[in-house]
Biopython code that builds the backbone (N, CA, C, O; Angstrom):
import numpy as np
from Bio.PDB.StructureBuilder import StructureBuilder

atoms = [
    (1, "UNK", "N", (126.519, 52.533, -87.527)),
    (1, "UNK", "CA", (126.494, 51.102, -87.593)),
    (1, "UNK", "C", (126.551, 50.526, -86.194)),
    (1, "UNK", "O", (127.494, 50.750, -85.435)),
    (2, "UNK", "N", (125.561, 49.816, -85.898)),
    (2, "UNK", "CA", (125.578, 49.177, -84.604)),
    (2, "UNK", "C", (125.587, 47.678, -84.825)),
    (2, "UNK", "O", (124.739, 47.144, -85.540)),
    (3, "UNK", "N", (126.503, 47.029, -84.237)),
    (3, "UNK", "CA", (126.594, 45.577, -84.374)),
    (3, "UNK", "C", (127.290, 45.030, -83.150)),
    (3, "UNK", "O", (127.944, 45.760, -82.405)),
    (4, "UNK", "N", (127.142, 43.769, -82.960)),
    (4, "UNK", "CA", (127.834, 43.194, -81.821)),
    (4, "UNK", "C", (129.243, 42.809, -82.246)),
    (4, "UNK", "O", (129.458, 42.266, -83.329)),
    (5, "UNK", "N", (130.171, 43.094, -81.393)),
    (5, "UNK", "CA", (131.570, 42.801, -81.709)),
    (5, "UNK", "C", (131.880, 41.375, -81.266)),
    (5, "UNK", "O", (131.561, 40.977, -80.146)),
    (6, "UNK", "N", (132.497, 40.622, -82.148)),
    (6, "UNK", "CA", (132.905, 39.259, -81.806)),
    (6, "UNK", "C", (134.104, 39.359, -80.866)),
    (6, "UNK", "O", (135.107, 39.993, -81.193)),
    (7, "UNK", "N", (133.995, 38.742, -79.719)),
    (7, "UNK", "CA", (135.055, 38.849, -78.715)),
    (7, "UNK", "C", (136.243, 37.934, -79.001)),
    (7, "UNK", "O", (137.271, 38.065, -78.336)),
    (8, "UNK", "N", (136.150, 37.037, -79.935)),
    (8, "UNK", "CA", (137.308, 36.204, -80.239)),
    (8, "UNK", "C", (138.100, 36.883, -81.335)),
    (8, "UNK", "O", (137.584, 37.129, -82.425)),
    (9, "UNK", "N", (139.303, 37.173, -81.058)),
    (9, "UNK", "CA", (140.176, 37.840, -82.001)),
    (9, "UNK", "C", (141.578, 37.849, -81.420)),
    (9, "UNK", "O", (141.808, 37.260, -80.364)),
    (10, "UNK", "N", (142.519, 38.504, -82.086)),
    (10, "UNK", "CA", (143.895, 38.489, -81.596)),
    (10, "UNK", "C", (144.034, 39.144, -80.220)),
    (10, "UNK", "O", (144.926, 38.789, -79.449)),
    (11, "UNK", "N", (143.149, 40.105, -79.913)),
    (11, "UNK", "CA", (143.253, 40.770, -78.619)),
    (11, "UNK", "C", (142.525, 40.012, -77.524)),
    (11, "UNK", "O", (142.907, 40.098, -76.357)),
    (12, "UNK", "N", (141.491, 39.277, -77.876)),
    (12, "UNK", "CA", (140.641, 38.609, -76.897)),
    (12, "UNK", "C", (140.495, 37.135, -77.251)),
    (12, "UNK", "O", (139.541, 36.772, -77.938)),
    (13, "UNK", "N", (141.392, 36.290, -76.814)),
    (13, "UNK", "CA", (141.221, 34.871, -77.141)),
    (13, "UNK", "C", (139.948, 34.346, -76.478)),
    (13, "UNK", "O", (139.595, 34.758, -75.372)),
    (14, "UNK", "N", (139.251, 33.415, -77.180)),
    (14, "UNK", "CA", (137.974, 32.969, -76.663)),
    (14, "UNK", "C", (138.039, 31.678, -75.868)),
    (14, "UNK", "O", (137.024, 31.256, -75.315)),
    (15, "UNK", "N", (139.193, 31.039, -75.791)),
    (15, "UNK", "CA", (139.285, 29.892, -74.894)),
    (15, "UNK", "C", (140.675, 29.844, -74.255)),
    (15, "UNK", "O", (141.617, 30.464, -74.750)),
    (16, "UNK", "N", (140.792, 29.111, -73.163)),
    (16, "UNK", "CA", (142.029, 29.086, -72.391)),
    (16, "UNK", "C", (143.157, 28.331, -73.079)),
    (16, "UNK", "O", (144.317, 28.479, -72.695)),
    (17, "UNK", "N", (142.841, 27.527, -74.083)),
    (17, "UNK", "CA", (143.890, 26.727, -74.711)),
    (17, "UNK", "C", (144.860, 27.588, -75.522)),
    (17, "UNK", "O", (145.955, 27.132, -75.851)),
    (18, "UNK", "N", (144.482, 28.800, -75.841)),
    (18, "UNK", "CA", (145.385, 29.637, -76.624)),
    (18, "UNK", "C", (146.398, 30.376, -75.753)),
    (18, "UNK", "O", (147.290, 31.048, -76.270)),
    (19, "UNK", "N", (146.262, 30.254, -74.447)),
    (19, "UNK", "CA", (147.212, 30.917, -73.551)),
    (19, "UNK", "C", (148.353, 29.949, -73.259)),
    (19, "UNK", "O", (148.138, 28.867, -72.713)),
    (20, "UNK", "N", (149.559, 30.348, -73.625)),
    (20, "UNK", "CA", (150.730, 29.512, -73.390)),
    (20, "UNK", "C", (151.572, 30.139, -72.298)),
    (20, "UNK", "O", (151.796, 31.349, -72.281)),
    (21, "UNK", "N", (152.020, 29.331, -71.420)),
    (21, "UNK", "CA", (152.945, 29.847, -70.411)),
    (21, "UNK", "C", (154.296, 29.202, -70.650)),
    (21, "UNK", "O", (154.423, 27.980, -70.732)),
    (22, "UNK", "N", (155.272, 30.032, -70.756)),
    (22, "UNK", "CA", (156.619, 29.530, -70.979)),
    (22, "UNK", "C", (157.413, 29.707, -69.688)),
    (22, "UNK", "O", (157.426, 30.785, -69.092)),
    (23, "UNK", "N", (158.055, 28.658, -69.280)),
    (23, "UNK", "CA", (158.923, 28.777, -68.118)),
    (23, "UNK", "C", (160.346, 28.842, -68.629)),
    (23, "UNK", "O", (160.790, 28.014, -69.424)),
    (24, "UNK", "N", (161.030, 29.832, -68.157)),
    (24, "UNK", "CA", (162.413, 30.011, -68.573)),
    (24, "UNK", "C", (163.299, 29.193, -67.639)),
    (24, "UNK", "O", (163.275, 29.400, -66.425)),
    (25, "UNK", "N", (164.073, 28.277, -68.186)),
    (25, "UNK", "CA", (164.936, 27.500, -67.290)),
    (25, "UNK", "C", (165.992, 28.406, -66.665)),
    (25, "UNK", "O", (166.588, 29.251, -67.331)),
    (26, "UNK", "N", (166.202, 28.207, -65.379)),
    (26, "UNK", "CA", (167.218, 29.010, -64.701)),
    (26, "UNK", "C", (168.579, 28.402, -64.997)),
    (26, "UNK", "O", (168.829, 27.230, -64.713)),
    (27, "UNK", "N", (169.437, 29.202, -65.563)),
    (27, "UNK", "CA", (170.780, 28.714, -65.835)),
    (27, "UNK", "C", (171.642, 29.031, -64.634)),
    (27, "UNK", "O", (171.728, 30.178, -64.197)),
    (28, "UNK", "N", (172.276, 28.005, -64.108)),
    (28, "UNK", "CA", (173.136, 28.201, -62.961)),
    (28, "UNK", "C", (174.530, 28.557, -63.441)),
    (28, "UNK", "O", (175.028, 28.014, -64.427)),
    (29, "UNK", "N", (175.144, 29.477, -62.727)),
    (29, "UNK", "CA", (176.514, 29.821, -63.055)),
    (29, "UNK", "C", (177.417, 28.685, -62.613)),
    (29, "UNK", "O", (177.179, 28.055, -61.582)),
    (30, "UNK", "N", (178.456, 28.425, -63.397)),
    (30, "UNK", "CA", (179.365, 27.367, -62.955)),
    (30, "UNK", "C", (180.051, 27.774, -61.661)),
    (30, "UNK", "O", (180.281, 28.959, -61.418)),
    (31, "UNK", "N", (180.379, 26.784, -60.829)),
    (31, "UNK", "CA", (181.028, 27.136, -59.556)),
    (31, "UNK", "C", (182.391, 27.765, -59.792)),
    (31, "UNK", "O", (183.073, 27.458, -60.770)),
    (32, "UNK", "N", (182.772, 28.640, -58.890)),
    (32, "UNK", "CA", (184.067, 29.299, -58.978)),
    (32, "UNK", "C", (185.022, 28.673, -57.976)),
    (32, "UNK", "O", (184.611, 28.094, -56.970)),
    (33, "UNK", "N", (186.302, 28.803, -58.277)),
    (33, "UNK", "CA", (187.344, 28.207, -57.443)),
    (33, "UNK", "C", (188.370, 29.240, -57.047)),
    (33, "UNK", "O", (188.824, 30.038, -57.867)),
    (34, "UNK", "N", (188.730, 29.215, -55.767)),
    (34, "UNK", "CA", (189.769, 30.101, -55.253)),
    (34, "UNK", "C", (191.123, 29.441, -55.481)),
    (34, "UNK", "O", (191.291, 28.247, -55.233)),
    (35, "UNK", "N", (192.079, 30.222, -55.953)),
    (35, "UNK", "CA", (193.455, 29.735, -56.070)),
    (35, "UNK", "C", (194.222, 30.323, -54.892)),
    (35, "UNK", "O", (194.208, 31.533, -54.662)),
    (36, "UNK", "N", (194.895, 29.438, -54.149)),
    (36, "UNK", "CA", (195.617, 29.851, -52.947)),
    (36, "UNK", "C", (197.103, 29.548, -53.068)),
    (36, "UNK", "O", (197.506, 28.534, -53.638)),
    (37, "UNK", "N", (197.895, 30.441, -52.524)),
    (37, "UNK", "CA", (199.335, 30.223, -52.382)),
    (37, "UNK", "C", (199.570, 29.934, -50.905)),
    (37, "UNK", "O", (199.046, 30.627, -50.033)),
    (38, "UNK", "N", (200.371, 28.894, -50.635)),
    (38, "UNK", "CA", (200.655, 28.500, -49.255)),
    (38, "UNK", "C", (202.072, 28.890, -48.871)),
    (38, "UNK", "O", (202.980, 28.876, -49.702)),
    (39, "UNK", "N", (202.246, 29.228, -47.635)),
    (39, "UNK", "CA", (203.555, 29.618, -47.126)),
    (39, "UNK", "C", (204.441, 28.387, -46.912)),
    (39, "UNK", "O", (203.957, 27.307, -46.574)),
    (40, "UNK", "N", (205.732, 28.573, -47.114)),
    (40, "UNK", "CA", (206.716, 27.569, -46.723)),
    (40, "UNK", "C", (207.955, 28.323, -46.239)),
    (40, "UNK", "O", (208.058, 29.537, -46.415)),
    (41, "UNK", "N", (208.873, 27.614, -45.643)),
    (41, "UNK", "CA", (210.048, 28.270, -45.058)),
    (41, "UNK", "C", (211.226, 28.370, -46.022)),
    (41, "UNK", "O", (212.304, 28.810, -45.624)),
    (42, "UNK", "N", (211.046, 27.970, -47.283)),
    (42, "UNK", "CA", (212.180, 27.884, -48.201)),
    (42, "UNK", "C", (212.073, 28.761, -49.439)),
    (42, "UNK", "O", (213.086, 29.268, -49.922)),
    (43, "UNK", "N", (210.871, 28.948, -49.959)),
    (43, "UNK", "CA", (210.715, 29.736, -51.186)),
    (43, "UNK", "C", (210.977, 31.208, -50.897)),
    (43, "UNK", "O", (210.352, 31.784, -50.006)),
    (44, "UNK", "N", (211.904, 31.827, -51.647)),
    (44, "UNK", "CA", (212.199, 33.252, -51.417)),
    (44, "UNK", "C", (210.982, 34.131, -51.693)),
    (44, "UNK", "O", (210.194, 33.856, -52.599)),
    (45, "UNK", "N", (210.842, 35.181, -50.909)),
    (45, "UNK", "CA", (209.726, 36.112, -51.075)),
    (45, "UNK", "C", (209.716, 36.720, -52.474)),
    (45, "UNK", "O", (208.650, 36.915, -53.059)),
    (46, "UNK", "N", (210.888, 37.018, -53.006)),
    (46, "UNK", "CA", (210.984, 37.630, -54.342)),
    (46, "UNK", "C", (210.420, 36.690, -55.407)),
    (46, "UNK", "O", (209.805, 37.132, -56.377)),
    (47, "UNK", "N", (210.638, 35.386, -55.212)),
    (47, "UNK", "CA", (210.126, 34.407, -56.171)),
    (47, "UNK", "C", (208.594, 34.389, -56.138)),
    (47, "UNK", "O", (207.952, 34.314, -57.185)),
    (48, "UNK", "N", (208.019, 34.456, -54.954)),
    (48, "UNK", "CA", (206.557, 34.472, -54.814)),
    (48, "UNK", "C", (205.986, 35.714, -55.496)),
    (48, "UNK", "O", (204.979, 35.634, -56.200)),
    (49, "UNK", "N", (206.627, 36.852, -55.285)),
    (49, "UNK", "CA", (206.182, 38.093, -55.937)),
    (49, "UNK", "C", (206.232, 37.924, -57.459)),
    (49, "UNK", "O", (205.296, 38.310, -58.159)),
    (50, "UNK", "N", (207.311, 37.355, -57.961)),
    (50, "UNK", "CA", (207.470, 37.133, -59.404)),
    (50, "UNK", "C", (206.350, 36.225, -59.948)),
    (50, "UNK", "O", (205.780, 36.506, -61.002)),
    (51, "UNK", "N", (206.043, 35.147, -59.228)),
    (51, "UNK", "CA", (204.976, 34.219, -59.630)),
    (51, "UNK", "C", (203.636, 34.946, -59.695)),
    (51, "UNK", "O", (202.876, 34.770, -60.647)),
    (52, "UNK", "N", (203.349, 35.762, -58.684)),
    (52, "UNK", "CA", (202.071, 36.484, -58.645)),
    (52, "UNK", "C", (201.952, 37.483, -59.793)),
    (52, "UNK", "O", (200.875, 37.652, -60.366)),
    (53, "UNK", "N", (203.046, 38.134, -60.123)),
    (53, "UNK", "CA", (203.028, 39.079, -61.247)),
    (53, "UNK", "C", (202.861, 38.336, -62.572)),
    (53, "UNK", "O", (202.059, 38.726, -63.421)),
    (54, "UNK", "N", (203.629, 37.260, -62.732)),
    (54, "UNK", "CA", (203.661, 36.533, -64.004)),
    (54, "UNK", "C", (202.373, 35.772, -64.304)),
    (54, "UNK", "O", (201.859, 35.851, -65.420)),
    (55, "UNK", "N", (201.848, 35.040, -63.331)),
    (55, "UNK", "CA", (200.718, 34.158, -63.599)),
    (55, "UNK", "C", (199.354, 34.743, -63.226)),
    (55, "UNK", "O", (198.321, 34.227, -63.652)),
    (56, "UNK", "N", (199.348, 35.813, -62.436)),
    (56, "UNK", "CA", (198.070, 36.385, -62.024)),
    (56, "UNK", "C", (197.907, 37.838, -62.462)),
    (56, "UNK", "O", (196.900, 38.473, -62.150)),
    (57, "UNK", "N", (198.891, 38.362, -63.180)),
    (57, "UNK", "CA", (198.788, 39.703, -63.747)),
    (57, "UNK", "C", (198.723, 40.817, -62.725)),
    (57, "UNK", "O", (198.159, 41.878, -62.994)),
    (58, "UNK", "N", (199.297, 40.587, -61.553)),
    (58, "UNK", "CA", (199.259, 41.608, -60.506)),
    (58, "UNK", "C", (200.383, 42.613, -60.680)),
    (58, "UNK", "O", (201.430, 42.301, -61.247)),
    (59, "UNK", "N", (200.159, 43.811, -60.190)),
    (59, "UNK", "CA", (201.229, 44.805, -60.176)),
    (59, "UNK", "C", (202.237, 44.378, -59.112)),
    (59, "UNK", "O", (201.953, 43.505, -58.292)),
    (60, "UNK", "N", (203.396, 44.990, -59.131)),
    (60, "UNK", "CA", (204.414, 44.651, -58.137)),
    (60, "UNK", "C", (203.886, 44.925, -56.728)),
    (60, "UNK", "O", (204.101, 44.124, -55.818)),
    (61, "UNK", "N", (203.198, 46.049, -56.549)),
    (61, "UNK", "CA", (202.669, 46.407, -55.228)),
    (61, "UNK", "C", (201.616, 45.397, -54.766)),
    (61, "UNK", "O", (201.626, 44.984, -53.607)),
    (62, "UNK", "N", (200.710, 44.998, -55.660)),
    (62, "UNK", "CA", (199.684, 44.015, -55.307)),
    (62, "UNK", "C", (200.321, 42.671, -54.950)),
    (62, "UNK", "O", (199.947, 42.032, -53.967)),
    (63, "UNK", "N", (201.286, 42.261, -55.766)),
    (63, "UNK", "CA", (201.959, 40.981, -55.541)),
    (63, "UNK", "C", (202.708, 40.991, -54.205)),
    (63, "UNK", "O", (202.719, 39.999, -53.477)),
    (64, "UNK", "N", (203.329, 42.125, -53.901)),
    (64, "UNK", "CA", (204.082, 42.251, -52.653)),
    (64, "UNK", "C", (203.136, 42.131, -51.455)),
    (64, "UNK", "O", (203.454, 41.456, -50.476)),
    (65, "UNK", "N", (201.977, 42.784, -51.536)),
    (65, "UNK", "CA", (200.982, 42.718, -50.449)),
    (65, "UNK", "C", (200.502, 41.288, -50.231)),
    (65, "UNK", "O", (200.419, 40.832, -49.091)),
    (66, "UNK", "N", (200.186, 40.580, -51.307)),
    (66, "UNK", "CA", (199.708, 39.202, -51.184)),
    (66, "UNK", "C", (200.814, 38.308, -50.628)),
    (66, "UNK", "O", (200.552, 37.442, -49.793)),
    (67, "UNK", "N", (202.044, 38.513, -51.086)),
    (67, "UNK", "CA", (203.174, 37.733, -50.572)),
    (67, "UNK", "C", (203.310, 37.926, -49.066)),
    (67, "UNK", "O", (203.563, 36.968, -48.337)),
    (68, "UNK", "N", (203.143, 39.168, -48.597)),
    (68, "UNK", "CA", (203.227, 39.416, -47.156)),
    (68, "UNK", "C", (202.087, 38.720, -46.407)),
    (68, "UNK", "O", (202.290, 38.214, -45.304)),
    (69, "UNK", "N", (200.912, 38.694, -46.991)),
    (69, "UNK", "CA", (199.783, 37.992, -46.380)),
    (69, "UNK", "C", (200.090, 36.506, -46.269)),
    (69, "UNK", "O", (199.837, 35.893, -45.232)),
    (70, "UNK", "N", (200.636, 35.923, -47.337)),
    (70, "UNK", "CA", (201.018, 34.507, -47.323)),
    (70, "UNK", "C", (202.044, 34.273, -46.214)),
    (70, "UNK", "O", (201.939, 33.315, -45.448)),
    (71, "UNK", "N", (203.027, 35.152, -46.142)),
    (71, "UNK", "CA", (204.099, 35.016, -45.156)),
    (71, "UNK", "C", (203.572, 35.104, -43.722)),
    (71, "UNK", "O", (203.986, 34.337, -42.852)),
    (72, "UNK", "N", (202.658, 36.042, -43.485)),
    (72, "UNK", "CA", (202.152, 36.271, -42.121)),
    (72, "UNK", "C", (201.049, 35.299, -41.715)),
    (72, "UNK", "O", (201.017, 34.836, -40.575)),
    (73, "UNK", "N", (200.140, 34.987, -42.646)),
    (73, "UNK", "CA", (198.955, 34.186, -42.301)),
    (73, "UNK", "C", (199.052, 32.727, -42.737)),
    (73, "UNK", "O", (198.222, 31.904, -42.351)),
    (74, "UNK", "N", (200.053, 32.412, -43.534)),
    (74, "UNK", "CA", (200.220, 31.027, -43.966)),
    (74, "UNK", "C", (199.640, 30.704, -45.328)),
    (74, "UNK", "O", (200.021, 29.714, -45.953)),
    (75, "UNK", "N", (198.713, 31.542, -45.792)),
    (75, "UNK", "CA", (198.155, 31.368, -47.138)),
    (75, "UNK", "C", (197.401, 32.623, -47.532)),
    (75, "UNK", "O", (197.090, 33.472, -46.697)),
    (76, "UNK", "N", (197.114, 32.722, -48.816)),
    (76, "UNK", "CA", (196.307, 33.843, -49.317)),
    (76, "UNK", "C", (195.620, 33.423, -50.605)),
    (76, "UNK", "O", (196.165, 32.649, -51.391)),
    (77, "UNK", "N", (194.423, 33.940, -50.809)),
    (77, "UNK", "CA", (193.704, 33.746, -52.066)),
    (77, "UNK", "C", (194.305, 34.727, -53.067)),
    (77, "UNK", "O", (194.394, 35.925, -52.801)),
    (78, "UNK", "N", (194.714, 34.204, -54.220)),
    (78, "UNK", "CA", (195.313, 35.084, -55.223)),
    (78, "UNK", "C", (194.386, 35.342, -56.398)),
    (78, "UNK", "O", (194.687, 36.167, -57.261)),
    (79, "UNK", "N", (193.259, 34.640, -56.434)),
    (79, "UNK", "CA", (192.295, 34.880, -57.497)),
    (79, "UNK", "C", (191.158, 33.883, -57.411)),
    (79, "UNK", "O", (191.266, 32.853, -56.746)),
    (80, "UNK", "N", (190.061, 34.202, -58.094)),
    (80, "UNK", "CA", (188.891, 33.328, -58.155)),
    (80, "UNK", "C", (188.542, 33.156, -59.629)),
    (80, "UNK", "O", (188.357, 34.128, -60.362)),
    (81, "UNK", "N", (188.459, 31.890, -60.042)),
    (81, "UNK", "CA", (188.321, 31.588, -61.467)),
    (81, "UNK", "C", (187.371, 30.416, -61.684)),
    (81, "UNK", "O", (186.943, 29.759, -60.734)),
    (82, "UNK", "N", (187.047, 30.167, -62.960)),
    (82, "UNK", "CA", (186.314, 28.951, -63.309)),
    (82, "UNK", "C", (187.228, 27.761, -63.013)),
    (82, "UNK", "O", (188.433, 27.929, -62.824)),
    (83, "UNK", "N", (186.655, 26.569, -62.973)),
    (83, "UNK", "CA", (187.429, 25.369, -62.644)),
    (83, "UNK", "C", (188.633, 25.208, -63.576)),
    (83, "UNK", "O", (189.749, 24.962, -63.118)),
    (84, "UNK", "N", (188.403, 25.347, -64.878)),
    (84, "UNK", "CA", (189.467, 25.129, -65.855)),
    (84, "UNK", "C", (190.594, 26.131, -65.701)),
    (84, "UNK", "O", (191.768, 25.765, -65.757)),
    (85, "UNK", "N", (190.243, 27.398, -65.507)),
    (85, "UNK", "CA", (191.266, 28.438, -65.369)),
    (85, "UNK", "C", (192.039, 28.241, -64.071)),
    (85, "UNK", "O", (193.265, 28.357, -64.053)),
    (86, "UNK", "N", (191.335, 27.946, -62.991)),
    (86, "UNK", "CA", (192.002, 27.725, -61.704)),
    (86, "UNK", "C", (192.963, 26.548, -61.798)),
    (86, "UNK", "O", (194.096, 26.625, -61.323)),
    (87, "UNK", "N", (192.511, 25.467, -62.408)),
    (87, "UNK", "CA", (193.330, 24.277, -62.559)),
    (87, "UNK", "C", (194.598, 24.588, -63.361)),
    (87, "UNK", "O", (195.687, 24.128, -63.018)),
    (88, "UNK", "N", (194.448, 25.356, -64.408)),
    (88, "UNK", "CA", (195.591, 25.736, -65.248)),
    (88, "UNK", "C", (196.570, 26.600, -64.469)),
    (88, "UNK", "O", (197.780, 26.381, -64.532)),
    (89, "UNK", "N", (196.057, 27.574, -63.738)),
    (89, "UNK", "CA", (196.937, 28.459, -62.958)),
    (89, "UNK", "C", (197.724, 27.664, -61.916)),
    (89, "UNK", "O", (198.927, 27.871, -61.755)),
    (90, "UNK", "N", (197.049, 26.754, -61.207)),
    (90, "UNK", "CA", (197.720, 25.930, -60.203)),
    (90, "UNK", "C", (198.838, 25.121, -60.867)),
    (90, "UNK", "O", (199.958, 25.075, -60.359)),
    (91, "UNK", "N", (198.535, 24.488, -61.993)),
    (91, "UNK", "CA", (199.526, 23.672, -62.700)),
    (91, "UNK", "C", (200.715, 24.517, -63.160)),
    (91, "UNK", "O", (201.863, 24.088, -63.039)),
    (92, "UNK", "N", (200.446, 25.714, -63.685)),
    (92, "UNK", "CA", (201.515, 26.598, -64.149)),
    (92, "UNK", "C", (202.431, 27.005, -63.000)),
    (92, "UNK", "O", (203.654, 26.964, -63.126)),
    (93, "UNK", "N", (201.830, 27.397, -61.884)),
    (93, "UNK", "CA", (202.618, 27.835, -60.724)),
    (93, "UNK", "C", (203.451, 26.676, -60.183)),
    (93, "UNK", "O", (204.642, 26.833, -59.911)),
    (94, "UNK", "N", (202.823, 25.518, -60.029)),
    (94, "UNK", "CA", (203.540, 24.355, -59.489)),
    (94, "UNK", "C", (204.690, 23.945, -60.401)),
    (94, "UNK", "O", (205.788, 23.652, -59.926)),
    (95, "UNK", "N", (204.444, 23.922, -61.692)),
    (95, "UNK", "CA", (205.479, 23.555, -62.656)),
    (95, "UNK", "C", (206.633, 24.560, -62.619)),
    (95, "UNK", "O", (207.803, 24.177, -62.601)),
    (96, "UNK", "N", (206.291, 25.839, -62.607)),
    (96, "UNK", "CA", (207.296, 26.903, -62.571)),
    (96, "UNK", "C", (208.145, 26.813, -61.298)),
    (96, "UNK", "O", (209.365, 26.962, -61.350)),
    (97, "UNK", "N", (207.497, 26.571, -60.169)),
    (97, "UNK", "CA", (208.211, 26.447, -58.887)),
    (97, "UNK", "C", (209.158, 25.243, -58.911)),
    (97, "UNK", "O", (210.301, 25.344, -58.465)),
    (98, "UNK", "N", (208.685, 24.112, -59.429)),
    (98, "UNK", "CA", (209.540, 22.909, -59.491)),
    (98, "UNK", "C", (210.758, 23.140, -60.392)),
    (98, "UNK", "O", (211.880, 22.756, -60.062)),
    (99, "UNK", "N", (210.501, 23.777, -61.537)),
    (99, "UNK", "CA", (211.613, 24.034, -62.469)),
    (99, "UNK", "C", (212.667, 24.943, -61.849)),
    (99, "UNK", "O", (213.838, 24.897, -62.226)),
    (100, "UNK", "N", (212.240, 25.773, -60.892)),
    (100, "UNK", "CA", (213.181, 26.660, -60.201)),
    (100, "UNK", "C", (213.589, 26.097, -58.836)),
    (100, "UNK", "O", (214.212, 26.784, -58.026)),
    (101, "UNK", "N", (213.227, 24.842, -58.603)),
    (101, "UNK", "CA", (213.608, 24.098, -57.401)),
    (101, "UNK", "C", (213.144, 24.765, -56.096)),
    (101, "UNK", "O", (213.879, 24.848, -55.111)),
    (102, "UNK", "N", (211.891, 25.233, -56.140)),
    (102, "UNK", "CA", (211.280, 25.795, -54.939)),
    (102, "UNK", "C", (210.080, 24.932, -54.551)),
    (102, "UNK", "O", (209.367, 24.432, -55.421)),
    (103, "UNK", "N", (209.856, 24.757, -53.253)),
    (103, "UNK", "CA", (208.734, 23.909, -52.807)),
    (103, "UNK", "C", (207.396, 24.649, -52.704)),
    (103, "UNK", "O", (206.483, 24.177, -52.027)),
    (104, "UNK", "N", (207.273, 25.782, -53.356)),
    (104, "UNK", "CA", (206.046, 26.586, -53.293)),
    (104, "UNK", "C", (204.826, 25.735, -53.619)),
    (104, "UNK", "O", (204.828, 24.969, -54.583)),
    (105, "UNK", "N", (203.795, 25.878, -52.811)),
    (105, "UNK", "CA", (202.543, 25.140, -53.013)),
    (105, "UNK", "C", (201.429, 26.079, -53.450)),
    (105, "UNK", "O", (201.248, 27.161, -52.890)),
    (106, "UNK", "N", (200.695, 25.646, -54.449)),
    (106, "UNK", "CA", (199.551, 26.404, -54.947)),
    (106, "UNK", "C", (198.401, 25.407, -55.065)),
    (106, "UNK", "O", (198.559, 24.337, -55.654)),
    (107, "UNK", "N", (197.251, 25.759, -54.507)),
    (107, "UNK", "CA", (196.105, 24.867, -54.529)),
    (107, "UNK", "C", (194.850, 25.631, -54.958)),
    (107, "UNK", "O", (194.860, 26.851, -55.124)),
    (108, "UNK", "N", (193.784, 24.872, -55.128)),
    (108, "UNK", "CA", (192.499, 25.502, -55.442)),
    (108, "UNK", "C", (191.416, 24.839, -54.605)),
    (108, "UNK", "O", (191.503, 23.658, -54.270)),
    (109, "UNK", "N", (190.394, 25.620, -54.273)),
    (109, "UNK", "CA", (189.247, 25.050, -53.562)),
    (109, "UNK", "C", (187.999, 25.749, -54.034)),
    (109, "UNK", "O", (188.018, 26.920, -54.411)),
    (110, "UNK", "N", (186.907, 24.999, -54.004)),
    (110, "UNK", "CA", (185.623, 25.514, -54.466)),
    (110, "UNK", "C", (185.168, 26.645, -53.561)),
    (110, "UNK", "O", (185.235, 26.547, -52.336)),
    (111, "UNK", "N", (184.704, 27.721, -54.187)),
    (111, "UNK", "CA", (184.218, 28.852, -53.415)),
    (111, "UNK", "C", (182.816, 28.537, -52.932)),
    (111, "UNK", "O", (182.008, 27.998, -53.689)),
    (112, "UNK", "N", (182.519, 28.861, -51.693)),
    (112, "UNK", "CA", (181.190, 28.557, -51.145)),
    (112, "UNK", "C", (180.386, 29.786, -50.906)),
    (112, "UNK", "O", (179.247, 29.698, -50.448)),
]
sb = StructureBuilder()
sb.init_structure("model")
sb.init_model(0)
sb.init_chain("A")
sb.init_seg("    ")
for serial, (resi, resn, name, xyz) in enumerate(atoms, 1):
    if name == "N":
        sb.init_residue(resn, " ", resi, " ")
    sb.init_atom(name, np.array(xyz, "f"), 0.0, 1.0, " ", f" {name:<3s}", serial, name[0])
structure = sb.get_structure()
């Protein structure tokens, strides 16, 4: 059987209107925020270690290292989180410090 094959079919579209191009929207990741502990001359080192263990889930050794960094350098990043989580952690630490009458400062800043 010899015949001419029709070129329009599912494999060979016969006009350009059947070609669709889909652009996938790029989803941007939400910005992350660093949570920092600041040094002061009044908050006991043991209290800072306790805060780091309790609110950031660090081991005693990790918390001790970060506390020493805060003590020596004046501040340290204790974690990087979404805005909501960072905000909550800062509020928890500040509230806990106030309830224990310590002037410990905890802040957050956008990661760049």
